[in-house]
N, C-alpha and C positions, 0 to 999 in steps of 0.2 A: 870753261871755254864757251863762248856764245854759240847758240845752235847753228846759225848760218855759217860760221867759220868751221864748225865741226862737220857740217854737211859737205862743205867744199873740200875739206881734207879727205873725207871718206870717198867722195866722188873722184878726186884725183887719184886716190889709191886704187880704186876699181879700174880707172883708166890705165893705170900702170900694170894692172894684172889682166888687161883685156885679152891678150892672146891665150893666156892660161884658161880663162873662162870659156872662150870660144872653143879651144881645143877640147875641153871637157864636154861641151855640148856636142861637138862633132863626134867625139869618141862614143858617147852614149847613143848617138844617132846611128852609129855603125854596129851597135850590139843590141838591137831591139829584142825585148823579151815580154812574154805575156804575163798577166797578173798572177801573183804568188809564185812566179817562176823567175823573178828578176835577179838571179844569183850573180851574174857578171856585173850588171849595173850596180847592184848593192855593194859589191866589193870595190868597184871603181869609185863610187862616191865616198865610201868609207876611207879609202886611200887618200882621196883629195882632202877630206876634212882632217884626217890625221896629219897630213902635210902642213896644215895650219897650226898644229900643236894641240888640236882638240881631241879629247877622249871620246870615243864612240861606243855606243851601245848597239850592237848589230843584231840581226835576225829577229827583229821585233815583228810579230805577225808574219813569220817565215822569212821575209826579206827586207823589212824596214830597217832604217838606220836613224839613230838619234844622237845628237851632240848638243852641247850648250856652252854659252859663255855668260859670265856673271858681271854685273855692274859694281859700282862703288858702294852700294848699299841696298837695302831691301826695297822691293817695288814689284810692279806687275811683271808677269811673264808673257812674252810675245813669242809665238811659234811662227817660223817662216817655213813654208812647206814646198816640196817639189814631188811630183808623182813619177813613179819609176816605170810604169808599164806602157807597153805599146799595144797595137791592134793587129789583127790579121788583115793584110792588104797585099796580096801576092803580086799584084801588078806594079807595086812601087819599086823604083830602081834600087832602093836600099833595103828591100825586104829580105829577111832571113830565108835562105833557100830551103831549109828544112821545115820551119814552122810557118813561114809566110808572114811573120811579124814585121811591122814597120812602124816608125814613129810618125804616124799621120795625124797626130793631135798635138804635137809639140811638147810632149812631156819631157823629152830630153832637154829642151830649152828651159823649162821650169826648174829642173834640178840644177842646171848650170847657173841660172840666175840666183837660186837659193845659195849655192856655193859662193857666188860673187858677193852676196850680202855678207857671208861669213868672212870672206877675204877682206872686204872693205873694213868691217868693224874690227877685225883682229889686227891687221897690219897698220891701220891708222890709230891703233890703241884707243879706240873710241869708248870702250866700256868704262874707262876710268872717269869719264865725264857723264856717264849715265847711271841710272839705278835699275834694279830689277834684273831680269834674265832674258836672254834670247835663246830659244831652242831652234835647232835646225833638224827638220824631220823629212827624210826621204821615205815616202809612204808607198806601199804596194797597191796594186789592184784597184785603181779608180774605175777602170772600165768594167762595167757589170756584165760580163760576157762569159761564154763557155760554162753555162749554168750546170750542165751535168758533171763536168770535170770538177767544178768547185764544190758541188754537193758531195762528190766522192771524197774530196779533202775534208769536208765537214764530217762525213760518216766515219772517216778514219780518226777523227779527233784532232786533226792538225789545225783546223780553224773552226770557228762557230759561224761567222758571218761571211757572206760572199764579197762584200766591199771592204777595201783596205782600211779606210778611216773608221768604219764601223767596228772592225776587229780591234783596231788600236784603242778606240774608246773603251771597249770591253776589257782590254788588258790594262787599263788605267793610265795609258800613255798621256792622255790629255787631262788627267786629274789635277795637275799643277799648272795648267795653261789657262791664262786669262783671256787672250786674244789670239787669233790666227790669221795669217795672210799668205797670199801667193798671187802670181800673175799667170794668166792663161793666154794661149794663142787666139787671135781672131782670124778666121779664114778669109781669104780673098781681100786682104788688107796689107798690101806691100809697103805702104807709106809709114812714116814715123808718127804713129798716132797711138793714143791710149783710149780705151772705151770703159767708162766707169758707171757704177750704179745699177748694173743689170740684176734683175731677179731671174730665177730659172725654175723650170718645172721640177716637180718630184715625179716619182713613178713607183709602180709595183710591177714585179716581174712574175711571169707564170711559166712554169715548166709543164707542158701538156703532153699527155700520152693517150692516144686512141688505141684501143684494143679490139681487134676483130677476130675473125676465124680464117685461118689459111686454107687454101684449096687450090687445085689445079685451075689456073686462070683461063685455060682454053677448054679443058675437058669437063670440069665440074664447077664452074664459077657459082652456080646456084647453091652449092653447099658451103660457100665461104661467106664471110662478112667483111666487106672492104673498108678497112680503117682509113685508107687514103681518101676514099669518097667522103667519109665523115669529116676529115680535115678540110677537104675542098668545100664542102657545104658550110663548115664553120667559118672559113674565110669569107665566103659570100654573106653569111649571116652577120659577121662583124662589119663588113662594108655597108650592109643595110642599116646599121645603127648610126652611121656617121652623121647623118642629117639631124640626129637628136642631140649631138654634142653642142654645147653652147660655145660660141666664139670666145667669149670672155674667159672660159676655163682653159683655153689653149690645149685641148685634148689631142694627144697623138697616140694612135694604136698601131704598132708595127710588129712584125713577126718573121720568123724563118722556119722552114721545115728542115729539121736536122737529120731526120731519118724517114724515108718514104716507102720503105719496103726492102726486101732482100733480093728477089729475082723477079724479072719481068713476067715470068710464066707462073708465078705464085700470087694468089690474091693477098694483098698486103694486110698483115694482121697486127703490125706494130708500127705505128706512125707517131713521130714526136715533133713537137714544135717548141720553140722558145718565143716568148711574147712579152712586150712591154705595154703598159697602160700609163701614159704620162698625163700630167695635169698641173694646173697652177696651184691647186689646194688639195688637201687630203680628202675633203668632201667630194670634190669633183672627180678625183681619182677613184674613190669608192663607187660613185654613181656609174662612171664609165666601166669600171671593172665588173659591176653587177651585170651590165648589159653584155659585156664580152663573155662572161661565164654562161649567161643564158644562151648565147649563140653556140658556144662549145657544146653545152649539154644537149641543146635541141638538135644539133647536127648529128651527134652520136645516136640519139634516139631515133632519128629518121631512118638510119640504115641498120639499126639493131646492134650497134657497137657500144662499147663502154668507154668512158673518158675519165681519166685521172688528172686533176688539176692541182699542181703543187704551187700554192700561192706564196710568193717570196716578198719580203718587205721593200726591196728596192731602196730608193733614196728619197729624202724629204726635200721639199722646195727650198730654194736658196733665197734668203733675204739678208742683204749686206748691211753692215753698220754704216749709217749715214755719217757719223762723226769720223770714222776711220776713212771713209771714202773722201770726205772733204779734205782731210790732211793729205791723202795720197794725190788728190787732184791738184792741189797747190804745188806739191813737189814735182809732179809730172809736168806741169806747165813750165817750170823752170828748165826742163830738159828738152821738151819738144815744142814749146809754145802753147799758150793758152788756147788758141784756136784749134789745136790738134789734140785736145783732151775733150772727148765727146761723151756727153751724157746719153746713155742708152736705156731702153725700157726692158720689156720682158723677153727672155729667150726660152724657146720651148725645149731646148736640150736640158740635160740634168747633170749634176755633179754631187759627189758625197761631201763637198763643202757645204751643201745644203743641210746635211745632218749636223755638222759642227755649228752652223748658224742657228740651230735650235738650242744649242748648249752655251754659246758664248758669242761675243761680237767677232765678226769675220770681215775680211777684205778680199775681194776676188775680181780685180779688174782684168781686162783683156788688152792685149797689145798687138800692134802691127808688126810688119817685117815678113809676112807670109803671103805666098801666092797659092792658089788652088783651094779646093774644098777640104775641110776636115774629114778624116776617115776615107780619103780617096787617094788614088795613085798620083793625082796632080799636086798634092800638098807638098810644099817645100819652103824652106827658109830662103829668102832672097836678100835680106838685110840682117846679117849676123849681129851687128851692133845693136839693132833694135830688138832682135829676138832674145839675145843673151845678156847684153851689157847694160843697156839703159834700164830695163826692169830691175836689175840688181841695184842700180843707183836709186831708183824711185822707192823701192822697198826699204833700203837702208836709211834713206833720208826720213821716211815715215817712222821707222824705228826710233830715230833721234827725236822726232816730235813726240812720240809716245812715252819715251823713257828719259828725255831731257828735262831740265828744270825740276828735278825731283819727281819726275813722272807725273806732273800735274795733269796733263792731258790724258795719259793712259789711266790714271787712277779715276778720273772723272768718267771716262767711258765705261770702265768696269763697274763703278759704283752706281751709275744710272741705268745700266743695261738690265733688262728683265728677261732672262732666258725663257723660251717657250716650254722647255722641258728640263727636268733634272736628269742626271745620269741614270738613276734607277728607273725613272719613268721612260726614258729613251730606250733602255735595254728591254724593258717590258714591252714597249711598242714593237721592237724588232722580233721579239720572241712570241708575239701574238698573245701575250698574257692578259688576263682580265684587268680592266681598269686602265688600259693604255689610252 
């Protein structure tokens, strides 16, 4: 079957399943769960994939789910991804009353679109006209948050890495994957538009603990060492470094104080911070990180406190495959119009798709259909067709381009791509081993 005809058949099939795709997205939106805790979401997507007749491998990296479909012959393997986790946003109308979790980044829409791709390919019987394989991966813990809780999981041996795709790479889930793709929400973009070609910052995370000496805050403050003062000075020291960051490096340094003391009448002796240093390149991140460490250590010295800095690998910068982006752009234009497929530049946010982009060609466009800001209580889907259904069509059509005609396009992308890292080198980088 000619590719255009096959794309039309798949698109019509996805349209026929529109309500089921949207229902899945809504259902996931009503059950937001934090990273590595997405048990209900994982069960729901497994149920949906099995309803299509697919065999699932569950509980990958605690909560991930994998399924696959095979083409008519050997060829490249394309992974279609959706992220399971939500964020804490207690003011959001759909926030979980216990955890405060809410889908304020649109991950529920990613998973629904991923399932929509599966629905379209399976029900249109498309794989008999394609070669290779398509994997569907619902992945945990994209948001690199709750550092202390995740480090506790690591100490218990349940995970090694704090990011979900990092953990799946370690487990070998991507060993047989040649290319990966997904669609992410674009904040404050209610119209039917796609945004393609963006690069993203990488980052390193720091779990910081200032240790002082407790004492009666009113009666004997001179006998204490105020760890909260050390943290306050560190924050000011970091701010004093900002004018030294180059604009071209897109540096972002941000932090929260997760523990500021125990009681107001006790000099705080245990103060903790979580901190990100983001940048456009690893060299830029290292340079900014050195300056941040200097501020942390200098602040502790000023008040006579101690500081412990647990430096965590974070995520690598995202660089997308130009060839995959070009294919997606053409397909997206047939769905929303050429004028509504917008080429964008660098985004200072981060994603663990950046890690995958160092190992294989990846596609990570953004789509409209959303109002409000990401990670904010104003975030909501205002066009369900754009958020859930149209991305599924665009991704499925791109799969056809990659795996159709004997996978000529897909094979060319794989054969000409030069990954920045091998899997062993990548894992060595995460582990801080020599030679990374």
